[in-house]
C-alpha positions as CSV (number, residue, x, y, z in Angstrom):
1,M,24.3,-3.6,-21.2
2,P,21.9,-2.5,-18.4
3,M,22.2,-4.3,-15.0
4,N,19.9,-7.1,-13.8
5,V,18.1,-7.5,-10.5
6,Q,20.9,-9.5,-8.9
7,Q,23.4,-6.7,-9.7
8,L,21.0,-4.1,-8.3
9,L,20.5,-6.0,-5.1
10,A,24.3,-6.5,-4.7
11,R,24.9,-2.8,-4.9
12,P,21.7,-0.9,-4.2
13,P,21.7,2.8,-4.9
14,K,21.5,5.3,-2.1
15,L,18.4,7.2,-2.9
16,H,16.9,8.2,0.5
17,G,17.7,10.7,3.1
18,P,19.4,14.1,3.1
19,E,21.9,14.9,0.4
20,N,24.8,14.8,2.8
21,A,23.8,11.4,4.3
22,L,22.1,9.3,1.7
23,F,21.4,5.6,2.5
24,D,20.0,2.5,0.8
25,H,18.1,0.7,3.6
26,Y,14.7,2.2,2.8
27,R,13.9,-0.3,0.1
28,L,11.9,-3.4,-0.5
29,E,13.2,-6.7,0.9
30,D,15.0,-8.9,-1.5
31,E,12.2,-11.5,-1.6
32,L,9.8,-8.9,-2.9
33,F,12.4,-7.7,-5.5
34,H,12.6,-11.3,-6.8
35,F,8.8,-11.5,-6.9
36,L,8.7,-8.4,-9.1
37,D,11.5,-9.7,-11.3
38,H,9.6,-13.0,-11.9
39,N,6.1,-11.5,-12.4
40,I,6.5,-8.1,-14.0
41,R,6.7,-8.4,-17.8
42,E,7.4,-5.9,-20.5
43,G,4.5,-3.7,-21.4
44,M,2.6,-4.3,-18.1
45,K,0.8,-1.2,-16.7
46,T,2.2,-0.6,-13.2
47,L,1.9,2.1,-10.6
48,E,4.0,2.8,-7.6
49,I,3.2,5.1,-4.6
50,G,6.7,6.0,-3.3
51,A,10.0,5.7,-5.1
52,G,13.4,4.1,-4.8
53,S,15.1,0.9,-6.0
54,S,11.7,-0.5,-6.7
55,T,11.2,2.2,-9.4
56,I,14.4,0.9,-11.0
57,I,13.1,-2.7,-11.0
58,F,9.9,-1.6,-12.9
59,A,12.1,0.3,-15.4
60,L,14.4,-2.8,-15.8
61,K,11.4,-4.9,-16.6
62,K,10.2,-2.3,-19.2
63,A,6.8,-1.8,-17.6
64,K,4.6,1.1,-18.5
65,H,5.2,2.6,-15.1
66,V,3.8,5.5,-13.1
67,C,5.7,6.6,-10.0
68,I,4.0,9.0,-7.6
69,V,6.4,10.6,-5.0
70,P,6.4,14.2,-3.6
71,D,10.2,14.4,-3.4
72,Q,11.6,15.9,-6.6
73,Q,15.2,15.4,-5.3
74,Q,14.6,11.7,-5.1
75,I,13.2,11.6,-8.6
76,E,16.4,13.3,-9.8
77,R,18.6,10.8,-8.0
78,I,16.7,8.0,-9.7
79,K,17.1,9.6,-13.1
80,H,20.9,10.2,-12.5
81,Y,21.4,6.6,-11.4
82,C,19.5,5.2,-14.4
83,S,21.4,7.4,-16.7
84,D,24.8,6.3,-15.3
85,T,23.8,2.6,-15.4
86,N,22.2,2.6,-18.9
87,I,18.7,1.9,-17.6
88,S,15.9,3.4,-19.8
89,L,13.2,5.5,-18.2
90,D,11.4,6.1,-21.4
91,D,8.3,4.2,-20.1
92,V,8.4,5.7,-16.6
93,E,6.2,8.7,-15.7
94,F,7.1,10.5,-12.6
95,I,4.4,12.5,-10.7
96,A,6.0,14.8,-8.1
97,D,3.0,15.1,-5.8
98,T,1.4,13.4,-2.8
99,S,-0.6,10.3,-3.6
100,Q,-3.7,11.8,-2.1
101,S,-3.6,14.6,-4.6
102,A,-2.3,12.6,-7.6
103,L,-4.3,9.3,-7.4
104,P,-7.8,10.9,-8.0
105,T,-6.4,12.5,-11.2
106,I,-5.1,9.2,-12.7
107,E,-7.2,8.6,-15.8
108,A,-5.7,5.2,-16.8
109,K,-7.4,2.1,-15.6
110,D,-6.7,-1.7,-15.5
111,F,-3.3,-1.6,-13.9
112,D,-1.6,-4.9,-13.7
113,C,0.3,-4.1,-10.5
114,I,0.2,-1.3,-7.9
115,L,2.8,-1.0,-5.1
116,I,1.6,0.9,-2.0
117,D,4.8,2.1,-0.3
118,G,4.4,5.8,0.3
119,N,3.1,7.7,3.4
120,H,2.4,5.1,6.0
121,G,0.6,7.4,8.4
122,F,-3.2,7.4,9.0
123,P,-5.2,7.7,6.8
124,S,-2.8,7.8,3.9
125,V,-2.4,4.1,3.5
126,F,-6.2,3.5,3.4
127,V,-6.7,6.4,1.0
128,D,-4.0,5.0,-1.3
129,W,-5.7,1.6,-1.3
130,Y,-9.1,3.1,-1.9
131,Y,-8.0,4.8,-5.2
132,S,-5.7,2.0,-6.2
133,A,-8.4,-0.7,-5.8
134,G,-10.6,1.1,-8.3
135,I,-7.9,1.3,-11.1
136,T,-6.5,-2.2,-10.6
137,K,-7.8,-4.7,-13.2
138,V,-9.5,-8.0,-12.1
139,G,-6.6,-10.4,-12.0
140,G,-4.1,-7.6,-11.2
141,I,-2.2,-7.3,-7.9
142,I,-1.8,-4.8,-5.2
143,I,1.3,-4.9,-3.0
144,I,1.3,-3.4,0.5
145,D,4.7,-2.9,2.0
146,D,5.9,-2.4,5.6
147,L,3.6,-4.6,7.5
148,H,5.5,-3.8,10.7
149,I,3.6,-0.5,10.7
150,W,0.1,-0.7,12.2
151,T,-1.7,1.1,9.3
152,C,-0.2,-1.3,6.7
153,S,-0.9,-4.5,8.8
154,T,-4.4,-3.3,9.5
155,L,-5.2,-2.8,5.8
156,V,-3.8,-6.3,5.1
157,D,-6.1,-7.8,7.8
158,I,-9.1,-6.1,6.3
159,L,-8.3,-7.4,2.8
160,R,-7.8,-10.9,4.1
161,S,-11.5,-10.9,5.0
162,E,-12.7,-9.4,1.7
163,P,-13.8,-12.0,-1.0
164,E,-12.8,-9.6,-3.8
165,W,-9.1,-10.0,-2.8
166,Q,-7.0,-13.1,-2.6
167,L,-3.7,-13.3,-0.7
168,V,-1.1,-14.4,-3.2
169,K,2.0,-14.1,-1.0
170,E,3.1,-12.7,2.3
171,T,6.6,-12.0,3.4
172,S,7.9,-10.6,6.7
173,R,7.3,-7.1,5.5
174,A,4.8,-7.2,2.6
175,A,1.6,-8.7,1.4
176,I,0.6,-9.3,-2.2
177,F,-3.1,-9.5,-3.1
178,K,-4.8,-10.5,-6.3
179,K,-8.0,-8.7,-7.3
180,I,-10.8,-11.2,-7.8
181,A,-13.7,-8.8,-8.4
182,H,-14.6,-5.2,-8.4
183,G,-16.4,-3.3,-5.7
184,S,-14.6,-4.0,-2.4
185,E,-13.8,-0.4,-1.8
186,Q,-17.4,0.7,-2.4
187,K,-19.0,-1.5,0.2
188,E,-21.0,-0.4,3.2
189,W,-19.7,-1.5,6.6
190,V,-22.4,-4.1,7.1
191,Y,-20.9,-6.1,4.2
192,Q,-17.4,-6.0,5.5
193,Q,-16.7,-8.9,7.9
194,Y,-13.6,-7.2,9.4
195,V,-15.6,-4.1,10.3
196,T,-18.8,-5.9,11.6
197,S,-16.8,-8.2,13.8
198,R,-15.2,-5.2,15.5
199,S,-18.2,-2.9,15.8
200,R,-20.3,-2.5,19.0
201,R,-23.5,-2.6,17.0
202,R,-22.9,-6.2,15.8
203,A,-20.4,-7.9,18.2
204,L,-20.4,-8.5,21.9
205,L,-16.7,-8.3,22.5
206,P,-16.3,-4.8,21.2
207,K,-19.1,-3.7,23.5
208,F,-17.2,-5.2,26.5
209,Y,-14.0,-3.4,25.5
210,Y,-15.8,-0.1,25.1
211,M,-17.3,-0.4,28.5
212,L,-13.9,-1.2,30.0
213,Q,-12.4,1.8,28.3
214,L,-15.1,4.0,29.8
215,I,-14.3,2.7,33.3
216,R,-10.6,3.2,32.7
217,R,-11.2,6.8,31.6
218,G,-13.5,7.4,34.5
219,D,-16.4,8.4,32.2
220,F,-19.1,6.9,34.4
221,K,-21.8,9.3,33.0
222,L,-21.3,7.9,29.6
223,L,-21.1,4.4,31.0
224,F,-24.4,4.8,32.8
225,H,-26.0,6.2,29.6
226,N,-24.8,3.1,27.6
227,V,-26.1,0.7,30.2
228,L,-29.4,2.4,30.4
229,L,-29.7,2.5,26.6
230,R,-29.1,-1.3,26.5
231,V,-31.7,-1.9,29.2
232,R,-34.3,0.1,27.3
233,R,-33.6,-1.9,24.1
234,S,-33.9,-5.2,25.9
């Protein structure tokens, strides 16, 4: 019989790192594994940006899963592990590419769950969310992992203020949002509370911080220009 989630967590496979020094600590926290175990059901349409033990969870739950990861060696490690442990990958599609290249080509819609856990640099996390938001069904969820990284935590802060998304659960490292309505990723900035509250055009505090930055940088010419511009507008 194939293993269960508890057995996987007890002995997680080493899927990350160089071949001569593989490790298992680049994986979702246990709390998020249990969330997937309790909420992913057979036949659900799921997509994952990144790969690892999480991929095996989706396979164990028999989801119709798409895994996007540019590391072909990592894909082969997952395949070998699943073969050795009698875990079927019949419903798992691997796409060996970057998410920025692969996501725009995804034709399927109405995904039940999308896990964003790939490249955490700027702007990758935001690009991943932009494309993921459009193909997640209303009522579906998006999971953003690694909140200890600025790009991920900033994306979560933005979604907290968007009425189209509802925070379902937050752990020390991840946030899970339910999609309430379409269109969040298509808005202009004036309709996004997080953006307007941090923009000099709409809020006083960002203006103050901007002027302070100019002073610290010694850019008094630009400082004078901004002050003069405000005087003319008043």
